N, C-alpha and C positions, 0 to 999 in steps of 0.2 A: 171133672168140672176142674176150670182153670182157675189160679187166684188172680184176681182180681185187681189188687193193691201189690203188685211186683216193683222191686226197685228199678230205677234206670240201669242199662246197662247187663240186664241178667234175662236169661230165659225162662222158660216153663220147661218142664220136661216134654211136652209134647212139642214144643216149640223146637227145642234142641233135636228131635228124633227128626224133624219136618227138614231142619238145617243139614243135618248129616246124612237124611235118604236112611235112616234105618226105623225102627219099630220102638216101642218103649221098653220092651225086653232086651233090646241090643244098647239102651242108654245105661240100662241098670247094667249089663255086662261090663262096658266100657268102665262105670265107676267099682265094680268089683275089682277088674283087673289095674287098676290105680293109672287107668288114661285118661278119666275127665273126673274132676273134684266137685263135689256140690259146696254152693257158695251162698246158701241162704235157704229160705222156705221151711218148709217142716219136713219131716221125714215121711208123711203122704205125698207131699207135694214140694218136692223139692225144687231150687233155682240153679242154674249153672250162667256164670259168669260168659256174655257173650264174645270177649277176647280167647276165650278158652275153647269156647266152641270152634272159633273160627280158625284157632291154631291148629286143631286136630282136624276139620275139615280140611283144611290145607295139605295137612301129612298125609292124610286119607288119599287125598285127590293126588297127591306125587306118588305114592306108593302103586297107586291102581295105574298110574302112567307109567312106570318103570316096568 
């Protein structure tokens, strides 16, 4: 279940996973490794900043292209 009252400029974990082309476990691993920071929500329904997700997606695409 996704949060309906999400702040502008943030994504849910599901939306973040879709943007990065990974699963929810992949999002949790990125947080655990310090590559992505939670920016709100709750422990069970975290939010991630759109800018952080876009930056990470660009880095992943650049690494994939290299």
